[in-house]
C-alpha positions as CSV (number, residue, x, y, z in Angstrom):
1,X,81.3,76.4,140.7
2,X,84.0,77.8,139.2
3,X,82.8,77.2,135.3
4,X,85.0,77.8,132.4
5,X,84.7,77.3,128.4
6,X,87.1,75.8,126.2
7,X,88.1,74.3,123.1
8,X,88.7,71.1,123.9
9,X,92.5,69.2,122.6
10,X,92.2,65.6,121.6
11,X,95.1,63.4,123.1
12,X,97.1,63.3,120.3
13,X,97.2,67.3,120.1
14,X,98.2,67.3,123.9
15,X,100.8,64.6,123.5
16,X,102.3,67.0,120.5
17,X,102.6,70.1,122.9
18,X,104.2,67.8,125.3
19,X,106.7,67.0,123.5
20,X,107.4,70.7,122.1
21,X,107.8,72.0,125.7
22,X,109.7,68.7,127.0
23,X,112.3,69.1,123.8
24,X,112.2,73.2,124.5
25,X,112.2,73.6,128.3
26,X,113.3,71.2,131.2
27,X,113.9,73.3,134.4
28,X,110.6,73.8,135.2
29,X,109.2,71.1,136.5
30,X,107.8,72.1,139.5
31,X,105.2,74.7,138.3
32,X,104.2,72.6,134.6
33,X,100.5,72.7,134.2
34,X,99.7,68.9,133.6
35,X,98.8,67.4,129.9
36,X,95.4,66.7,130.7
37,X,95.1,70.0,131.8
38,X,95.8,71.7,128.0
39,X,93.0,73.4,126.5
40,X,92.0,76.7,124.6
41,X,90.2,79.0,127.4
42,X,86.9,80.8,125.6
43,X,85.6,82.6,128.7
44,X,86.2,81.9,132.8
45,X,82.9,82.3,134.8
46,X,82.7,83.1,138.4
47,X,81.0,81.1,140.6
48,X,78.0,79.9,139.4
49,X,75.6,77.9,142.0
50,X,75.2,74.6,140.7
51,X,70.7,75.3,141.0
52,X,71.6,77.4,137.8
53,X,73.7,75.1,136.0
54,X,71.2,73.7,133.7
55,X,69.8,76.9,133.1
56,X,73.5,78.3,132.3
57,X,74.1,75.5,130.1
58,X,70.5,75.8,128.3
59,X,71.7,79.6,127.6
60,X,75.1,78.8,126.3
61,X,73.6,76.1,123.7
62,X,70.9,78.4,122.6
63,X,71.9,81.9,122.5
64,X,75.9,81.1,121.8
65,X,76.6,77.4,120.4
66,X,73.9,77.3,117.9
67,X,75.2,80.0,115.3
68,X,78.7,80.0,116.1
69,X,80.1,76.5,116.8
70,X,82.2,75.6,113.3
71,X,85.7,73.7,113.3
72,X,89.0,76.2,113.6
73,X,92.0,75.8,112.4
74,X,94.4,77.3,114.5
75,X,98.4,77.2,113.8
76,X,100.4,77.9,117.3
77,X,103.3,79.7,116.0
78,X,104.5,81.7,119.2
79,X,105.8,81.6,123.3
80,X,104.5,84.0,125.8
81,X,104.6,84.8,129.3
82,X,101.9,87.0,131.1
83,X,104.6,88.2,134.5
84,X,101.3,89.3,136.8
85,X,100.0,85.7,136.6
86,X,103.3,83.8,135.5
87,X,102.0,81.9,133.0
88,X,103.7,80.7,130.0
89,X,101.4,79.8,127.0
90,X,101.7,78.8,123.1
91,X,99.4,80.8,121.0
92,X,98.8,81.7,117.7
93,X,100.0,85.3,116.1
94,X,96.7,85.3,114.2
95,X,93.1,83.2,114.5
96,X,89.9,83.4,112.8
97,X,87.2,86.3,113.8
98,X,84.7,83.4,114.7
99,X,87.1,82.4,117.5
100,X,87.3,85.9,118.6
101,X,83.3,86.4,118.2
102,X,82.4,83.0,120.4
103,X,84.9,83.9,123.1
104,X,83.1,87.3,123.3
105,X,79.1,85.6,122.9
106,X,80.4,82.9,125.8
107,X,81.6,85.8,128.2
108,X,78.7,87.6,127.4
109,X,76.8,84.5,128.2
110,X,78.3,84.4,131.7
111,X,76.5,88.1,132.5
112,X,73.1,87.0,132.7
113,X,74.1,85.1,135.3
114,X,76.1,87.4,137.8
115,X,79.3,86.9,136.2
116,X,81.8,90.1,135.4
117,X,83.4,90.6,131.7
118,X,87.1,89.9,131.5
119,X,88.1,93.6,130.3
120,X,91.4,92.1,128.8
121,X,92.0,91.6,124.9
122,X,91.5,88.2,123.6
123,X,94.5,86.4,123.4
124,X,93.7,82.2,122.2
125,X,96.7,80.3,124.4
126,X,97.6,76.9,125.8
127,X,99.3,77.4,129.2
128,X,102.1,75.5,130.4
129,X,103.1,76.5,133.1
130,X,101.8,78.7,136.2
131,X,102.8,81.1,138.9
132,X,106.8,81.4,137.1
133,X,109.0,84.5,138.0
134,X,110.0,84.9,134.6
135,X,109.6,83.0,131.3
136,X,111.6,80.0,130.3
137,X,114.2,80.2,127.1
138,X,112.9,78.3,124.5
139,X,115.5,77.3,121.7
140,X,112.5,77.1,118.7
141,X,109.5,78.9,118.1
142,X,106.4,75.7,118.0
143,X,105.2,74.8,115.0
144,X,102.1,73.5,115.5
145,X,99.0,73.2,113.3
146,X,95.5,72.4,115.3
147,X,92.4,71.3,114.4
148,X,89.1,72.1,117.0
149,X,86.2,70.7,117.0
150,X,84.7,70.5,121.0
151,X,83.5,73.3,122.7
152,X,83.5,71.6,126.7
153,X,82.2,73.7,129.8
154,X,84.6,72.8,132.8
155,X,84.3,73.0,136.5
156,X,87.8,74.0,138.0
157,X,88.1,71.9,141.1
158,X,91.4,72.8,143.8
159,X,92.6,69.7,144.6
160,X,95.6,69.2,147.3
161,X,98.4,70.5,144.9
162,X,96.8,72.0,141.9
163,X,93.7,72.2,140.2
164,X,91.5,69.4,138.7
165,X,89.0,70.3,135.3
166,X,86.0,68.1,135.3
167,X,84.1,67.9,132.1
168,X,80.2,69.1,132.4
169,X,79.5,68.6,128.9
170,X,81.2,69.3,125.3
171,X,79.4,70.2,122.1
172,X,81.4,68.6,119.0
173,X,81.3,71.2,116.0
174,X,78.7,71.4,113.3
175,X,80.2,70.6,109.8
176,X,78.6,73.5,107.8
């Protein structure tokens, strides 16, 4: 199974991001990531055998989420482009240290199950387009405030034309 953890976005947040995309960019429909797939990735995991899934979930719950999971406020105020992957994204210029620690802890949790650590610096982001050759021009920078209160473990399932994200388990943030 190809798994990843992410901060889930609710329907209203996804609609707000989709509305920004529709107002700003109109020429990349073929490579647009479906609104249903919007999320903020925390950690990618390589293939984890289905027989290890229950133990993997328990590991995340006891070693990571019990310590770190609190609601997060993010101000999405920049757009970016990674030419190597062709990803165009929205994200914050600043984010809480707790989000950085949560992502690092979730990445580390995967290493005990054979997953490699990502060597790139963590940048919370919401991918809007995939496999594009150049960054689109947006008239305005985003100005979207998000209250985030769910962490979800997803399975990435390839389909005929796209990738579908199947929710495995979701955890609500503790209101401390």
